[in-house]
C-alpha positions in Angstrom: 60.9 -19.9 8.1 63.2 -23.0 6.6 61.0 -24.4 4.3 63.2 -25.4 1.6 64.2 -21.9 0.2 67.3 -20.3 0.0 67.9 -17.3 1.8 71.1 -15.3 0.8 73.2 -13.3 3.1 73.1 -9.7 1.5 76.9 -9.9 0.6 76.2 -13.0 -1.8 73.3 -11.1 -2.8 75.3 -8.3 -4.0 78.0 -10.1 -5.8 75.2 -12.2 -7.5 72.9 -9.3 -8.4 73.4 -9.2 -12.2 70.9 -7.8 -14.5 67.9 -10.0 -14.9 66.6 -10.0 -18.8 62.7 -9.9 -18.8 60.8 -9.4 -22.2 57.9 -7.2 -22.0 55.8 -9.7 -22.4 56.9 -12.3 -19.9 54.5 -13.9 -17.6 55.8 -16.0 -14.3 54.6 -19.4 -15.3 54.1 -22.7 -13.5 56.3 -24.7 -15.3 59.2 -22.9 -14.2 61.0 -23.3 -10.7 58.9 -20.8 -8.2 60.4 -17.7 -7.3 63.2 -18.1 -9.6 65.5 -14.9 -11.0 63.0 -14.2 -13.6 59.9 -14.4 -11.4 61.5 -12.4 -8.4 62.6 -9.8 -11.0 59.2 -9.7 -12.5 57.7 -9.0 -9.2 60.1 -6.6 -7.9 59.4 -4.5 -11.4 55.7 -4.6 -10.4 55.9 -3.5 -7.0 58.2 -0.8 -8.1 56.1 0.3 -10.8 53.1 0.1 -8.5 54.6 2.2 -5.6 55.9 5.0 -8.4 52.3 5.0 -9.5 51.0 5.7 -5.8 53.6 8.3 -5.2 53.2 10.2 -8.5 49.5 10.2 -7.7 49.9 11.5 -4.2 52.1 14.3 -5.6 49.6 15.5 -7.9 47.1 15.7 -4.9 49.4 17.8 -2.9 49.7 19.7 -5.8 45.9 19.8 -6.5 45.3 20.8 -3.1 47.8 23.6 -2.8 46.1 25.1 -6.2 42.6 24.4 -4.8 42.9 26.7 -1.4 40.7 29.5 -2.0 37.9 31.4 -0.4 35.0 30.0 -1.5 31.8 32.5 -0.2 29.0 29.9 -0.5 28.5 27.3 2.4 27.2 24.7 0.5 30.3 24.8 -2.1 32.4 25.1 0.7 31.1 21.9 2.4 31.3 19.9 -0.8 34.8 21.0 -1.5 35.8 20.1 2.1 34.1 16.8 1.6 36.1 16.2 -1.5 39.3 17.1 0.1 38.4 14.7 3.0 37.4 11.9 1.0 41.1 12.7 -1.2 43.1 12.7 2.3 41.3 9.4 3.3 42.2 7.9 -0.1 46.2 9.3 0.6 46.5 7.7 3.8 45.1 4.0 2.3 47.6 4.5 -0.5 50.3 5.5 2.2 49.6 2.2 3.9 49.6 0.4 0.6 53.0 1.7 0.1 54.0 0.3 3.5 52.9 -3.1 2.2 54.9 -2.5 -1.0 58.1 -2.1 0.9 57.3 -4.9 3.0 56.9 -7.2 0.0 60.4 -5.7 -1.5 62.1 -6.4 1.6 60.5 -10.1 1.4 62.1 -10.3 -2.1 65.6 -9.3 -0.9 65.2 -11.3 2.0 64.5 -14.4 -0.4 61.1 -14.8 1.2 58.7 -13.3 -1.1 56.0 -15.6 -2.8 55.8 -18.1 0.3 52.6 -18.2 2.7 54.0 -16.4 6.2 51.5 -18.7 7.9 51.8 -22.3 6.2 55.7 -21.5 4.2 54.1 -22.9 1.5 54.3 -21.1 -2.0 51.7 -18.6 -2.9 49.9 -19.2 -6.3 51.5 -17.2 -9.0 47.9 -16.0 -10.3 47.5 -14.6 -6.6 50.9 -12.7 -6.5 50.3 -11.6 -10.2 46.9 -10.2 -9.1 47.8 -8.9 -5.4 51.9 -8.9 -5.2 51.6 -7.6 -1.6 49.8 -10.9 -0.7 51.7 -12.6 2.4 49.3 -15.8 2.7 48.3 -18.3 0.4 44.4 -18.4 -0.7 43.8 -20.8 1.7 45.6 -19.4 4.6 43.6 -15.9 3.9 40.2 -17.6 3.8 41.0 -19.3 7.1 41.7 -16.0 8.5 39.0 -14.3 7.3 36.7 -16.9 8.7 38.1 -16.9 11.9 38.3 -13.2 12.1 34.5 -12.9 11.0 33.5 -15.4 13.8 35.7 -13.2 16.3 33.6 -10.1 15.1 30.4 -11.8 15.2 30.8 -12.7 18.7 
């Protein structure tokens, strides 16, 4: 993916790694260079915070499930509890997959590829990245992908 971006080697990256200052109200803007150090750090922190929140929720769920292991004599109550547990486990599985996507986005940041569409190589809009920091495609490429997917599903 050589679309005019600079990809740094890990050795140079470590030598260049200085703490990037971001004010609490910083938001990436279109009038600054795309994926500059501040934008990159903003998205890195956003992804790390999101991941930490998901992992904390998972720990709470596991602790809650351990506490809820009890014998419920009423069949309807037991069925209701099993349904709740099943829903919770499915939610955790989706969140596990989300953590994998967050990790992939963090690797793209480290590789200097974050923020660029994996299909076209063009920058993904800052608004899209802010709303969905794990996005790997520009909005246009995502829409084309979804249209193709729908056509194949409808066959």
